[in-house]
C-alpha positions, 0 to 999 in steps of 0.5 A: 796756358803751357807750363814751363816745363811744357814748353821746354819739352816742347822746345826740346823735342823740336830742337833735337828734330832740328839738330838731327836734320842739321846732321844729316846734312853735314853728315851727307855733305861731308860724306861721313856716317851721322853718328860720328858727328856729335852737336858739339863737334867743331865744323872746321876742326873737328869735321873738316869743313872748308868755308865753301862747305859751310856755304854749301851746307847752309844752303842745303839748310835752307833748302831743307828748311825753306828758309833763307838764313841771313849771313850774320846768323851764320858767322857764329854758328861753328858746330851742329848744336850752334847752327841748330840754335841759331836756326831755331831761333829764326824759325821762332821769329818767322813763326810769330812775324 
């Protein structure tokens, strides 16, 4: 049985991987350097995404992770970190089904 520290470490490593993939997708789509897109950068205000960009980024994320993201999961995600957290929860729910 894993200790809570082991679970937390596993979560952190996996979340960092998911966040790195999302950051790369956003950076490539928006033609910006990855290192300029922080976890808490607002997709619209800081990165310059419009609604079409966000839709396209979500489609790229769906393709990358081979999942369908329900629209209500997208509405609250305003930063790459929030997208990663939402995706992590969604992937966790898929794996537990």
